[in-house]
Backbone of each chain as ProteinMPNN parsed JSONL, in Angstrom:
{"seq_chain_A": "XXXXXXXXXXXXXXXXXXXXXXXXXXXXXXXXXXXXXXXXXXXXXXXXXXXXXXXXXXXXXXXXXXXXXXXXXXXXXXXXXXXXXXXXXXXXXXXXXXXXXXXXXXXXXXXXXXXXXXXXX", "coords_chain_A": {"N_chain_A": [[87.752, 99.49, 103.821], [89.295, 96.467, 104.938], [90.745, 96.291, 107.959], [92.721, 94.256, 109.716], [93.569, 92.355, 112.733], [96.864, 91.095, 113.502], [97.125, 88.159, 113.492], [94.605, 87.16, 112.389], [94.904, 88.38, 109.893], [97.156, 87.058, 108.856], [96.096, 84.525, 108.644], [94.148, 84.93, 106.666], [95.823, 85.613, 104.568], [97.186, 83.211, 104.166], [95.042, 81.651, 103.351], [94.453, 82.921, 100.932], [96.712, 82.278, 99.396], [96.358, 79.543, 99.243], [93.972, 79.353, 97.827], [94.627, 80.414, 95.348], [96.18, 78.633, 93.879], [95.763, 77.07, 91.529], [95.095, 78.958, 89.603], [95.55, 82.506, 89.124], [96.708, 85.311, 91.182], [98.659, 86.383, 94.014], [98.916, 89.332, 95.728], [101.053, 91.29, 97.707], [101.373, 94.194, 99.475], [103.56, 96.58, 100.843], [103.643, 99.426, 102.844], [104.561, 102.53, 104.257], [102.779, 104.045, 106.821], [100.783, 106.378, 108.633], [98.354, 105.834, 109.342], [96.545, 107.828, 109.595], [94.412, 110.528, 108.717], [94.936, 113.351, 106.496], [93.983, 115.624, 107.698], [93.915, 114.892, 110.408], [96.646, 114.526, 110.793], [97.631, 117.087, 110.424], [96.488, 118.383, 112.586], [97.714, 117.059, 114.735], [100.448, 117.637, 114.339], [100.454, 120.392, 114.525], [99.765, 120.655, 117.125], [102.049, 119.97, 118.234], [102.57, 117.336, 118.548], [104.019, 114.105, 118.102], [103.832, 112.052, 115.232], [102.872, 108.754, 115.018], [104.228, 106.18, 113.134], [103.365, 103.362, 111.083], [103.886, 100.15, 109.626], [102.109, 99.448, 106.91], [100.348, 96.705, 105.729], [99.096, 95.119, 102.951], [97.045, 92.689, 101.471], [95.98, 90.92, 98.613], [93.92, 88.91, 96.459], [92.896, 89.608, 94.177], [90.223, 89.403, 94.336], [89.422, 89.603, 96.982], [90.446, 91.872, 99.543], [92.635, 92.361, 102.186], [93.973, 93.899, 105.129], [96.592, 94.901, 107.383], [98.516, 96.251, 110.11], [101.82, 96.914, 111.277], [103.849, 97.863, 114.042], [106.799, 99.391, 115.463], [107.306, 97.718, 117.598], [106.083, 95.226, 117.147], [106.834, 94.264, 114.641], [108.834, 92.41, 114.175], [108.008, 89.916, 115.105], [105.876, 89.527, 113.413], [107.193, 89.498, 110.933], [108.558, 87.051, 110.999], [106.474, 85.147, 111.06], [105.239, 85.82, 108.674], [107.261, 85.255, 106.819], [107.387, 82.513, 107.106], [104.905, 81.673, 106.087], [105.14, 82.493, 103.401], [107.308, 80.945, 102.567], [106.213, 78.419, 102.819], [104.237, 78.416, 100.878], [105.158, 79.452, 98.44], [105.961, 77.554, 96.442], [106.18, 76.912, 93.794], [108.295, 77.914, 92.499], [111.383, 77.605, 90.711], [113.85, 75.248, 91.637], [117.275, 75.395, 91.898], [119.268, 72.901, 91.047], [122.35, 72.191, 90.917], [123.985, 69.913, 90.678], [122.302, 67.987, 89.626], [121.753, 68.919, 87.122], [122.33, 67.932, 84.518], [121.061, 65.51, 84.652], [118.392, 66.231, 85.01], [117.713, 67.387, 82.558], [118.059, 65.239, 80.913], [116.156, 63.577, 81.938], [113.894, 64.948, 81.212], [113.931, 64.591, 78.485], [113.6, 61.869, 78.334], [111.035, 61.601, 79.01], [110.601, 61.319, 81.632], [110.037, 58.808, 83.005], [111.191, 56.536, 84.56], [112.814, 56.835, 87.718], [115.731, 58.56, 87.728], [118.002, 57.903, 89.651], [121.023, 57.898, 90.309], [123.71, 57.083, 92.346], [126.386, 59.033, 93.116], [129.623, 58.335, 93.903]], "CA_chain_A": [[88.799, 98.477, 103.754], [89.302, 95.622, 106.126], [91.984, 96.319, 108.726], [92.62, 93.15, 110.676], [94.667, 92.107, 113.668], [97.927, 90.355, 112.83], [96.877, 86.742, 113.243], [93.57, 86.981, 111.364], [95.465, 88.767, 108.592], [98.032, 85.968, 108.407], [95.207, 83.429, 108.237], [93.569, 85.307, 105.381], [96.901, 85.538, 103.572], [97.371, 81.785, 103.917], [93.889, 81.216, 102.574], [94.609, 83.454, 99.567], [97.704, 81.455, 98.703], [95.772, 78.231, 98.973], [92.924, 79.458, 96.806], [95.116, 80.803, 94.025], [97.196, 77.699, 93.382], [95.485, 76.66, 90.154], [95.205, 80.156, 88.765], [95.444, 83.746, 89.891], [97.899, 85.86, 91.828], [98.537, 86.982, 95.335], [99.732, 90.553, 95.832], [101.217, 91.842, 99.042], [101.979, 95.527, 99.386], [104.027, 97.178, 102.1], [103.769, 100.876, 102.722], [104.621, 103.205, 105.533], [101.57, 104.838, 106.985], [100.482, 106.778, 109.993], [96.952, 105.441, 109.485], [95.777, 109.018, 109.944], [94.07, 111.374, 107.577], [95.721, 114.588, 106.41], [93.438, 116.539, 108.703], [94.406, 114.458, 111.718], [98.089, 114.772, 110.84], [97.829, 118.533, 110.591], [96.118, 118.725, 113.972], [98.741, 116.526, 115.629], [101.728, 118.351, 114.228], [100.302, 121.76, 115.028], [99.72, 120.538, 118.588], [103.395, 119.589, 118.645], [102.631, 115.907, 118.88], [104.67, 113.319, 117.06], [102.932, 111.108, 114.568], [103.441, 107.4, 115.023], [104.084, 105.503, 111.849], [103.277, 101.91, 111.101], [104.062, 99.552, 108.314], [100.811, 98.944, 106.482], [100.495, 95.547, 104.843], [97.843, 94.837, 102.267], [97.122, 91.469, 100.666], [94.799, 90.705, 97.793], [94.001, 87.88, 95.437], [92.134, 90.152, 93.06], [88.798, 89.415, 94.686], [89.304, 90.11, 98.359], [91.617, 92.594, 100.038], [92.704, 92.503, 103.644], [95.17, 94.633, 105.511], [96.953, 94.969, 108.793], [99.669, 97.132, 110.235], [102.73, 96.573, 112.374], [104.639, 98.973, 114.554], [108.186, 99.074, 115.792], [107.403, 96.661, 118.605], [105.609, 93.9, 116.737], [107.125, 93.881, 113.253], [109.712, 91.244, 114.087], [107.201, 88.694, 115.245], [105.114, 89.413, 112.169], [108.154, 89.132, 109.881], [108.849, 85.626, 111.095], [105.281, 84.408, 110.621], [105.044, 86.14, 107.26], [108.271, 84.499, 106.067], [106.998, 81.097, 107.162], [103.801, 81.479, 105.149], [105.657, 82.612, 102.039], [108.134, 79.774, 102.301], [105.358, 77.243, 102.7], [103.338, 78.473, 99.73], [105.762, 79.815, 97.158], [106.686, 76.329, 96.108], [106.227, 76.673, 92.359], [109.525, 78.487, 91.94], [112.345, 76.571, 90.342], [114.994, 75.046, 92.521], [118.451, 75.178, 91.065], [120.096, 71.814, 91.549], [123.491, 72.175, 90.007], [124.486, 68.547, 90.467], [121.408, 67.199, 88.798], [121.343, 69.645, 85.913], [122.34, 67.034, 83.349], [120.039, 64.482, 84.869], [117.029, 66.747, 84.824], [117.438, 67.562, 81.131], [117.893, 63.89, 80.359], [114.857, 63.066, 82.398], [112.857, 65.602, 80.41], [113.904, 63.95, 77.165], [113.081, 60.5, 78.485], [109.649, 61.753, 79.477], [110.594, 61.137, 83.081], [109.31, 57.614, 83.482], [111.868, 55.957, 85.73], [113.578, 57.816, 88.484], [117.16, 58.386, 87.471], [118.716, 58.229, 90.884], [122.284, 57.186, 90.431], [124.462, 57.663, 93.454], [127.778, 59.28, 92.761], [130.469, 58.169, 95.074]], "C_chain_A": [[88.904, 97.729, 105.071], [90.66, 95.628, 106.824], [91.889, 95.283, 109.839], [93.742, 93.17, 111.695], [95.668, 91.197, 112.957], [97.583, 88.906, 112.51], [95.735, 86.488, 112.256], [94.066, 87.347, 109.966], [96.3, 87.629, 108.022], [97.202, 84.768, 107.955], [94.588, 83.704, 106.873], [94.604, 85.195, 104.267], [97.141, 84.087, 103.169], [96.264, 81.266, 103.014], [93.97, 81.697, 101.129], [95.613, 82.64, 98.769], [97.098, 80.116, 98.32], [94.755, 78.291, 97.85], [93.472, 79.758, 95.416], [96.212, 79.895, 93.494], [96.985, 77.361, 91.913], [95.633, 77.826, 89.197], [95.099, 81.378, 89.662], [96.75, 84.146, 90.541], [97.591, 86.284, 93.249], [99.462, 88.187, 95.349], [99.841, 90.934, 97.302], [101.947, 93.162, 98.898], [102.361, 96.022, 100.762], [104.159, 98.673, 101.891], [103.802, 101.479, 104.122], [103.376, 104.068, 105.659], [101.385, 105.234, 108.441], [99.057, 106.364, 110.346], [96.076, 106.63, 109.879], [95.507, 109.848, 108.699], [94.928, 112.637, 107.602], [95.282, 115.578, 107.476], [93.968, 116.192, 110.082], [95.895, 114.766, 111.879], [98.373, 116.237, 111.119], [97.557, 118.947, 112.024], [97.208, 118.297, 114.939], [100.02, 117.356, 115.56], [101.605, 119.786, 114.712], [100.187, 121.772, 116.549], [101.065, 120.105, 119.131], [103.521, 118.129, 119.009], [103.274, 115.131, 117.735], [103.672, 112.312, 116.497], [103.593, 109.73, 114.542], [103.193, 106.744, 113.675], [104.032, 104.006, 112.014], [103.629, 101.429, 109.696], [102.721, 98.932, 107.961], [101.043, 97.801, 105.509], [99.127, 95.215, 104.262], [98.021, 93.569, 101.435], [95.835, 91.324, 99.88], [95.015, 89.557, 96.823], [93.183, 88.325, 94.233], [90.656, 90.217, 93.367], [88.61, 90.066, 96.043], [90.582, 90.844, 98.739], [91.539, 92.678, 101.556], [93.963, 93.29, 103.978], [95.381, 94.569, 107.009], [98.106, 95.956, 108.902], [100.526, 96.669, 111.405], [103.516, 97.809, 112.782], [106.033, 98.492, 114.911], [108.302, 97.894, 116.751], [107.009, 95.284, 118.096], [106.022, 93.474, 115.335], [107.999, 92.634, 113.178], [108.951, 89.931, 114.219], [106.436, 88.457, 113.961], [106.001, 88.927, 111.035], [108.373, 87.634, 109.842], [107.672, 84.8, 110.593], [105.048, 84.593, 109.136], [106.003, 85.318, 106.407], [107.902, 83.019, 106.006], [105.896, 80.807, 106.148], [104.304, 81.522, 103.713], [106.463, 81.375, 101.657], [107.268, 78.545, 102.035], [104.554, 77.244, 101.407], [103.977, 78.826, 98.409], [106.603, 78.655, 96.658], [106.777, 76.065, 94.611], [107.48, 77.238, 91.73], [110.549, 77.386, 91.727], [113.492, 76.492, 91.328], [116.181, 74.706, 91.658], [119.317, 74.081, 91.649], [121.247, 71.622, 90.583], [123.959, 70.769, 89.679], [123.622, 67.815, 89.455], [121.039, 67.854, 87.492], [121.272, 68.741, 84.702], [121.211, 66.025, 83.455], [118.65, 65.005, 84.555], [116.722, 66.957, 83.363], [117.258, 66.208, 80.46], [116.527, 63.333, 80.717], [113.73, 63.666, 81.575], [112.746, 64.931, 79.051], [113.275, 62.567, 77.225], [111.64, 60.482, 78.948], [109.496, 61.345, 80.938], [109.848, 59.935, 83.604], [109.983, 57.053, 84.733], [112.684, 57.022, 86.448], [115.068, 57.56, 88.266], [117.955, 58.806, 88.701], [119.996, 57.416, 90.965], [123.109, 57.871, 91.506], [125.916, 57.821, 93.045], [128.628, 59.147, 94.018], [131.776, 58.951, 94.911]], "O_chain_A": [[88.646, 98.265, 106.149], [91.616, 95.033, 106.328], [91.093, 95.411, 110.77], [94.727, 93.894, 111.551], [95.35, 90.599, 111.929], [97.738, 88.474, 111.368], [95.893, 85.663, 111.356], [93.699, 86.709, 108.98], [96.168, 87.279, 106.849], [97.563, 84.08, 107.0], [94.515, 82.814, 106.026], [94.3, 84.739, 103.165], [97.28, 83.772, 101.987], [96.51, 80.545, 102.047], [93.602, 80.969, 100.207], [95.386, 82.346, 97.596], [97.301, 79.621, 97.211], [94.684, 77.387, 97.017], [92.853, 79.398, 94.415], [97.078, 80.34, 92.741], [97.938, 77.366, 91.134], [96.219, 77.698, 88.122], [94.627, 81.303, 90.797], [97.753, 83.436, 90.468], [96.442, 86.509, 93.629], [100.644, 88.08, 95.022], [98.858, 90.907, 98.043], [103.007, 93.238, 98.276], [101.598, 95.904, 101.721], [104.716, 99.13, 100.893], [103.148, 100.989, 105.043], [102.976, 104.74, 104.709], [101.783, 104.512, 109.355], [98.61, 106.517, 111.482], [94.991, 106.451, 110.432], [96.295, 109.854, 107.753], [95.565, 112.947, 108.609], [96.1, 116.277, 108.074], [94.411, 117.061, 110.833], [96.347, 115.202, 112.938], [99.229, 116.582, 111.933], [98.287, 119.75, 112.606], [97.588, 119.045, 115.841], [100.596, 117.725, 116.584], [102.562, 120.338, 115.257], [100.479, 122.783, 117.188], [101.22, 119.895, 120.334], [104.461, 117.727, 119.695], [103.096, 115.457, 116.562], [102.799, 111.803, 117.2], [104.731, 109.579, 114.096], [102.078, 106.76, 113.153], [104.584, 103.45, 112.963], [103.66, 102.195, 108.733], [102.255, 98.009, 108.628], [101.839, 97.917, 104.578], [98.142, 95.055, 104.983], [99.043, 93.402, 100.77], [94.743, 91.567, 100.394], [96.141, 89.268, 96.419], [92.825, 87.515, 93.378], [89.915, 90.981, 92.748], [87.769, 90.945, 96.23], [91.672, 90.473, 98.303], [90.504, 93.024, 102.125], [94.907, 93.332, 103.189], [94.483, 94.234, 107.782], [98.612, 96.439, 107.889], [100.03, 96.112, 112.384], [103.805, 98.681, 111.963], [106.389, 97.335, 114.686], [109.286, 97.155, 116.716], [107.542, 94.277, 118.562], [105.598, 92.414, 114.875], [107.909, 91.878, 112.211], [109.234, 88.961, 113.516], [106.353, 87.329, 113.474], [105.611, 88.049, 110.265], [108.372, 87.023, 108.773], [107.843, 83.872, 109.802], [104.703, 83.648, 108.426], [105.605, 84.749, 105.391], [108.083, 82.363, 104.98], [105.953, 79.806, 105.433], [103.932, 80.677, 102.898], [106.313, 80.833, 100.562], [107.554, 77.743, 101.146], [104.221, 76.178, 100.89], [103.411, 78.538, 97.354], [107.815, 78.78, 96.478], [107.396, 75.083, 94.2], [107.703, 77.056, 90.533], [110.585, 76.387, 92.445], [114.027, 77.501, 91.787], [116.106, 73.835, 90.791], [120.023, 74.3, 92.633], [121.11, 70.961, 89.553], [124.291, 70.471, 88.532], [124.115, 67.128, 88.561], [120.115, 67.408, 86.814], [120.298, 68.763, 83.949], [120.511, 65.732, 82.486], [117.839, 64.328, 83.924], [115.587, 66.735, 82.941], [116.428, 66.042, 79.567], [115.847, 62.709, 79.902], [112.741, 62.999, 81.274], [111.653, 64.724, 78.525], [112.541, 62.145, 76.332], [111.099, 59.417, 79.247], [108.394, 61.063, 81.408], [109.094, 60.051, 84.57], [109.417, 57.09, 85.825], [113.17, 57.978, 85.843], [115.586, 56.488, 88.578], [118.5, 59.907, 88.773], [120.042, 56.372, 91.615], [123.187, 59.098, 91.558], [126.584, 56.854, 92.676], [128.366, 59.772, 95.046], [132.623, 58.932, 95.804]]}, "seq_chain_B": "XXXXXXXXXXXXXXXXXXXXXXXXXXXXXXXXXXXXXXXXXXXXXXXXXXXXXXXXXXXXXXXXXXXXXXXXXXXXXXXXXXXXXXXXXXXXXXXXXXXXXXX", "coords_chain_B": {"N_chain_B": [[109.184, 102.166, 83.963], [111.283, 99.811, 85.013], [112.985, 96.735, 84.65], [115.158, 95.379, 86.875], [118.204, 93.723, 86.629], [120.154, 92.859, 88.404], [120.11, 91.608, 91.642], [121.222, 92.78, 93.959], [121.516, 95.407, 93.155], [118.867, 96.082, 92.798], [117.937, 95.961, 95.434], [119.542, 97.956, 96.727], [118.834, 100.299, 95.281], [116.124, 100.346, 95.777], [115.958, 100.785, 98.548], [117.095, 103.296, 98.608], [115.203, 104.807, 97.16], [113.037, 104.607, 98.907], [114.07, 105.89, 101.208], [114.373, 108.431, 100.245], [111.786, 109.233, 99.832], [109.757, 108.44, 102.011], [107.039, 108.573, 102.497], [105.616, 108.16, 100.143], [106.58, 105.846, 98.963], [106.093, 102.492, 97.993], [106.171, 98.922, 98.375], [105.75, 96.172, 96.463], [104.739, 92.842, 96.149], [104.217, 90.224, 93.919], [102.854, 87.121, 93.401], [102.575, 84.282, 91.388], [101.383, 81.235, 91.42], [100.579, 79.357, 89.511], [102.107, 80.019, 87.297], [104.57, 79.954, 88.342], [105.941, 82.286, 89.031], [107.508, 85.197, 90.345], [107.193, 88.56, 91.105], [108.624, 91.612, 91.935], [108.079, 94.935, 93.039], [109.059, 98.302, 93.406], [108.09, 101.503, 94.083], [107.78, 105.072, 93.961], [105.842, 106.388, 92.873], [106.945, 108.017, 91.049], [109.417, 107.101, 90.147], [109.974, 103.726, 89.08], [110.843, 100.558, 90.007], [111.488, 97.215, 89.081], [111.63, 93.698, 89.74], [111.981, 90.481, 88.565], [111.451, 86.955, 88.847], [111.882, 83.348, 88.625], [113.017, 81.703, 90.288], [113.674, 79.737, 93.147], [115.704, 80.357, 94.941], [115.915, 83.097, 94.815], [113.69, 83.881, 96.08], [114.371, 83.387, 98.619], [116.26, 85.354, 99.033], [114.597, 87.485, 98.835], [113.247, 87.408, 101.206], [114.972, 88.648, 103.004], [114.91, 91.241, 102.009], [112.257, 91.808, 102.469], [112.294, 91.911, 105.257], [113.945, 94.096, 105.597], [112.329, 96.157, 104.564], [110.091, 95.985, 106.288], [111.286, 96.773, 108.652], [112.29, 99.364, 107.985], [109.899, 100.664, 107.396], [108.316, 100.335, 109.669], [109.88, 101.315, 111.714], [111.142, 103.591, 110.777], [112.728, 105.712, 108.284], [115.359, 106.339, 108.921], [116.505, 104.325, 110.285], [119.057, 102.089, 111.361], [120.256, 99.731, 109.228], [122.001, 97.652, 109.621], [121.477, 95.885, 111.538], [119.416, 94.357, 110.482], [120.38, 93.432, 107.981], [122.714, 92.353, 108.842], [122.058, 90.228, 110.375], [122.331, 87.559, 109.647], [124.973, 87.431, 109.463], [126.725, 87.193, 111.887], [129.301, 87.669, 112.496], [130.605, 90.031, 112.121], [130.389, 92.455, 114.009], [130.904, 91.909, 117.198], [129.107, 92.983, 119.42], [128.472, 92.439, 122.001], [130.602, 91.745, 123.501], [132.738, 92.77, 126.095], [134.388, 95.944, 126.605], [137.795, 96.471, 126.277], [139.046, 94.706, 128.234], [141.681, 93.715, 128.716], [143.976, 91.372, 129.659]], "CA_chain_B": [[109.158, 100.851, 84.608], [112.505, 99.112, 84.609], [113.314, 95.489, 85.324], [116.561, 95.358, 87.276], [118.728, 92.356, 86.515], [120.957, 92.516, 89.576], [119.363, 91.643, 92.886], [121.812, 93.753, 94.879], [121.185, 96.746, 92.665], [117.454, 96.285, 93.089], [117.815, 96.239, 96.87], [120.131, 99.263, 97.027], [118.04, 101.394, 94.728], [114.824, 100.361, 96.458], [116.129, 101.444, 99.851], [117.324, 104.711, 98.288], [113.916, 105.411, 96.8], [112.243, 104.725, 100.129], [114.629, 106.907, 102.107], [114.156, 109.747, 99.647], [110.371, 109.583, 99.942], [109.124, 107.368, 102.791], [105.578, 108.681, 102.507], [105.004, 107.696, 98.891], [107.134, 104.606, 98.434], [105.482, 101.221, 98.368], [106.875, 97.715, 97.934], [104.709, 95.224, 96.087], [105.152, 91.506, 95.735], [103.147, 89.495, 93.237], [103.228, 85.722, 93.204], [101.643, 83.473, 90.623], [101.745, 79.827, 91.591], [100.346, 78.633, 88.265], [103.222, 80.294, 86.383], [105.827, 79.863, 89.089], [106.634, 83.56, 88.863], [107.494, 86.162, 91.433], [107.589, 89.887, 90.629], [108.696, 92.614, 93.0], [108.05, 96.308, 92.52], [109.211, 99.381, 94.376], [107.828, 102.744, 93.389], [107.34, 106.238, 94.73], [104.93, 106.974, 91.899], [107.7, 108.77, 90.039], [110.309, 106.067, 89.624], [109.442, 102.394, 89.341], [111.813, 99.492, 89.8], [110.885, 95.896, 89.19], [112.525, 92.547, 89.692], [111.167, 89.287, 88.389], [112.203, 85.714, 88.927], [111.151, 82.091, 88.768], [113.943, 80.89, 91.067], [113.405, 79.633, 94.578], [116.746, 80.988, 95.748], [115.676, 84.539, 94.871], [112.659, 84.067, 97.096], [115.091, 83.422, 99.902], [116.846, 86.691, 99.11], [113.487, 88.41, 99.025], [112.916, 87.407, 102.627], [115.787, 89.675, 103.633], [114.397, 92.537, 101.588], [111.006, 91.987, 103.219], [112.651, 92.344, 106.611], [114.455, 95.461, 105.477], [111.211, 97.085, 104.43], [109.305, 96.001, 107.525], [112.043, 97.582, 109.616], [112.3, 100.76, 107.549], [108.566, 101.252, 107.44], [107.764, 100.348, 111.026], [110.698, 102.11, 112.637], [111.5, 104.891, 110.209], [113.742, 105.65, 107.232], [116.719, 106.548, 109.393], [116.955, 103.19, 111.087], [120.289, 101.445, 110.929], [119.886, 98.421, 108.7], [122.995, 96.607, 109.825], [120.788, 94.878, 112.37], [118.62, 93.505, 109.612], [121.223, 92.755, 106.997], [123.793, 91.662, 109.53], [121.554, 89.17, 111.265], [122.874, 86.258, 109.278], [126.43, 87.482, 109.542], [126.986, 87.701, 113.222], [130.745, 87.708, 112.753], [131.158, 91.379, 111.954], [130.632, 93.235, 115.226], [130.44, 91.263, 118.433], [128.856, 94.112, 120.313], [128.227, 92.029, 123.387], [131.86, 91.56, 124.239], [133.11, 93.948, 126.873], [135.465, 96.747, 126.041], [139.125, 96.66, 126.873], [139.452, 94.003, 129.468], [142.819, 92.913, 128.278], [144.894, 91.038, 130.764]], "C_chain_B": [[110.337, 100.005, 84.133], [112.649, 97.809, 85.38], [114.81, 95.483, 85.615], [117.063, 93.92, 87.249], [119.47, 91.916, 87.78], [120.144, 92.668, 90.855], [119.9, 92.725, 93.824], [121.497, 95.183, 94.46], [119.724, 97.069, 92.983], [117.259, 96.667, 94.559], [118.33, 97.641, 97.192], [119.264, 100.399, 96.528], [116.67, 101.487, 95.398], [114.909, 101.083, 97.802], [116.337, 102.941, 99.653], [116.01, 105.424, 98.01], [113.08, 105.618, 98.051], [112.75, 105.854, 101.005], [114.399, 108.314, 101.552], [112.694, 110.183, 99.779], [109.603, 108.502, 100.694], [107.597, 107.418, 102.783], [104.944, 108.016, 101.288], [105.451, 106.325, 98.433], [106.382, 103.386, 98.921], [106.236, 100.073, 97.706], [105.817, 96.649, 97.71], [105.315, 93.896, 95.668], [103.969, 90.833, 95.068], [103.623, 88.073, 92.952], [102.149, 84.992, 92.432], [102.097, 82.021, 90.674], [101.625, 79.066, 90.284], [101.473, 78.857, 87.262], [104.577, 80.112, 87.05], [106.631, 81.137, 88.984], [106.425, 84.501, 90.046], [107.973, 87.498, 90.883], [107.565, 90.855, 91.801], [108.719, 93.997, 92.382], [108.243, 97.288, 93.654], [109.012, 100.679, 93.614], [107.436, 103.845, 94.363], [106.376, 107.043, 93.872], [105.627, 107.905, 90.922], [108.623, 107.79, 89.335], [109.69, 104.711, 89.921], [110.493, 101.341, 89.02], [111.102, 98.159, 89.931], [111.951, 94.825, 89.13], [111.642, 91.326, 89.514], [112.041, 88.045, 88.414], [111.287, 84.505, 88.953], [111.99, 81.139, 89.634], [113.649, 80.908, 92.568], [114.452, 80.363, 95.408], [116.582, 82.499, 95.828], [114.584, 84.843, 95.89], [113.301, 84.126, 98.479], [115.712, 84.795, 100.105], [115.761, 87.715, 99.404], [113.106, 88.506, 100.501], [113.697, 88.493, 103.35], [115.276, 91.064, 103.276], [113.079, 92.836, 102.292], [111.318, 92.535, 104.608], [113.181, 93.776, 106.622], [113.294, 96.448, 105.411], [110.328, 97.136, 105.661], [109.972, 96.917, 108.541], [112.015, 99.056, 109.249], [110.94, 101.408, 107.749], [108.007, 101.326, 108.846], [108.568, 101.267, 111.946], [111.092, 103.469, 112.078], [112.653, 104.787, 109.238], [115.173, 105.813, 107.723], [117.275, 105.376, 110.182], [118.204, 102.554, 110.495], [119.973, 100.027, 110.485], [120.884, 97.323, 108.979], [122.445, 95.519, 110.73], [120.113, 93.847, 111.485], [119.512, 92.719, 108.655], [122.301, 91.932, 107.673], [123.345, 90.512, 110.394], [122.176, 87.828, 110.945], [124.388, 86.233, 109.368], [126.84, 87.997, 110.9], [128.463, 87.811, 113.539], [131.271, 89.122, 112.807], [131.427, 92.11, 113.263], [130.076, 92.557, 116.464], [130.215, 92.309, 119.505], [128.694, 93.718, 121.761], [129.513, 91.88, 124.197], [132.25, 92.861, 124.921], [134.295, 94.675, 126.277], [136.698, 96.714, 126.901], [139.389, 95.97, 128.194], [140.607, 93.088, 129.114], [143.736, 92.624, 129.452], [145.936, 90.045, 130.312]], "O_chain_B": [[110.371, 99.546, 82.991], [112.464, 97.768, 86.597], [115.627, 95.573, 84.7], [116.421, 93.016, 87.784], [119.416, 90.75, 88.172], [119.564, 93.723, 91.115], [119.133, 93.49, 94.409], [121.247, 96.052, 95.295], [119.395, 98.185, 93.384], [116.505, 97.587, 94.876], [117.642, 98.423, 97.849], [118.989, 101.35, 97.26], [116.126, 102.578, 95.565], [114.041, 101.886, 98.145], [115.827, 103.755, 100.422], [115.738, 106.497, 98.548], [112.482, 106.678, 98.237], [111.972, 106.677, 101.488], [114.25, 109.27, 102.312], [112.407, 111.379, 99.832], [108.872, 107.725, 100.079], [106.94, 106.408, 103.035], [103.885, 107.395, 101.379], [104.786, 105.698, 97.608], [106.073, 103.258, 100.105], [106.845, 100.222, 96.646], [105.087, 96.269, 98.625], [106.291, 93.852, 94.918], [102.851, 90.866, 95.583], [104.668, 87.865, 92.337], [100.967, 85.063, 92.767], [103.082, 81.641, 90.04], [102.468, 78.223, 89.974], [101.764, 77.972, 86.458], [105.611, 80.117, 86.382], [107.855, 81.097, 88.863], [105.352, 84.585, 90.643], [109.036, 87.571, 90.265], [106.598, 90.905, 92.561], [109.312, 94.203, 91.323], [107.667, 97.133, 94.731], [109.686, 100.928, 92.615], [106.855, 103.602, 95.421], [106.132, 108.224, 94.12], [104.982, 108.513, 90.068], [108.616, 107.663, 88.11], [108.962, 104.561, 90.902], [110.971, 101.251, 87.889], [110.226, 97.988, 90.779], [113.023, 95.013, 88.554], [110.66, 91.157, 90.236], [113.216, 88.084, 88.05], [110.098, 84.603, 89.255], [111.718, 79.941, 89.708], [113.411, 81.959, 93.162], [114.134, 80.925, 96.456], [117.045, 83.126, 96.781], [114.555, 85.919, 96.487], [112.83, 84.823, 99.378], [115.695, 85.336, 101.211], [115.982, 88.685, 100.13], [112.693, 89.563, 100.978], [113.153, 89.184, 104.212], [115.215, 91.953, 104.125], [112.813, 93.978, 102.666], [110.694, 93.489, 105.073], [112.9, 94.555, 107.533], [113.284, 97.454, 106.12], [109.861, 98.208, 106.045], [109.317, 97.725, 109.2], [111.747, 99.906, 110.099], [110.836, 102.545, 108.21], [107.299, 102.275, 109.184], [108.016, 101.91, 112.839], [111.349, 104.4, 112.84], [113.474, 103.876, 109.346], [116.11, 105.458, 107.009], [118.395, 105.437, 110.689], [118.374, 102.496, 109.277], [119.481, 99.217, 111.271], [120.648, 96.171, 108.615], [122.896, 94.374, 110.69], [120.22, 92.64, 111.702], [119.403, 91.498, 108.543], [122.75, 90.923, 107.13], [124.158, 89.886, 111.074], [122.51, 87.053, 111.841], [125.01, 85.171, 109.354], [127.264, 89.145, 111.025], [128.848, 88.018, 114.689], [132.276, 89.388, 113.467], [132.585, 92.361, 113.596], [128.877, 92.64, 116.731], [131.047, 92.492, 120.393], [128.77, 94.563, 122.653], [129.494, 91.891, 125.427], [132.092, 93.938, 124.346], [135.098, 94.098, 125.543], [136.635, 96.909, 128.115], [139.889, 96.573, 129.144], [140.517, 91.864, 129.203], [144.203, 93.532, 130.14], [146.792, 89.647, 131.102]]}, "name": "protein", "num_of_chains": 2, "seq": "XXXXXXXXXXXXXXXXXXXXXXXXXXXXXXXXXXXXXXXXXXXXXXXXXXXXXXXXXXXXXXXXXXXXXXXXXXXXXXXXXXXXXXXXXXXXXXXXXXXXXXXXXXXXXXXXXXXXXXXXXXXXXXXXXXXXXXXXXXXXXXXXXXXXXXXXXXXXXXXXXXXXXXXXXXXXXXXXXXXXXXXXXXXXXXXXXXXXXXXXXXXXXXXXXXXXXXXXXXXXXXXX"}
């Protein structure tokens, strides 16, 4: 599996969103992990050493999978960048415009030819 | 596999599941641009909670849950989440103000 540094991971994630616009999905999984095998964990704990945990992040578009991990010190910076990418790409979700609710249904009926932009004063 | 209707319930139960089993719990987000659908899943391989939406405003709420999980997973299940959840509500505890300098 491909464990990347934070920025290359974020670039790959961006690329996955861009590639799966027409069809497909993007999955992102978060899981706590020490990134150590059971054997390593056993050795550490029997030596009285504490095991450092990270947040493992995995992203896939069904074809390619990339992953990265963040620790207590860098998760906040990552969070911000991650949120920015999601905001920029998850644009197909419906926006609830309460004011224009009537207008939007009317526009649908009218096959949306002219822009119904009436200004309410 | 249950779809939870209430966002707040989904968040509360998800954090509970994680705290009960931080080793096994994972949080999955699936986004389909072509369908305009977002599905979230939290499971410890015993219980499975899901939340689905097509609304942009729920994606905004999801951002907070993302931060919650990043914090829980990177720092540990016992971390105090009021930092994370209280970030947008800085009115609650002004911890920076000095104690008892009343004159």
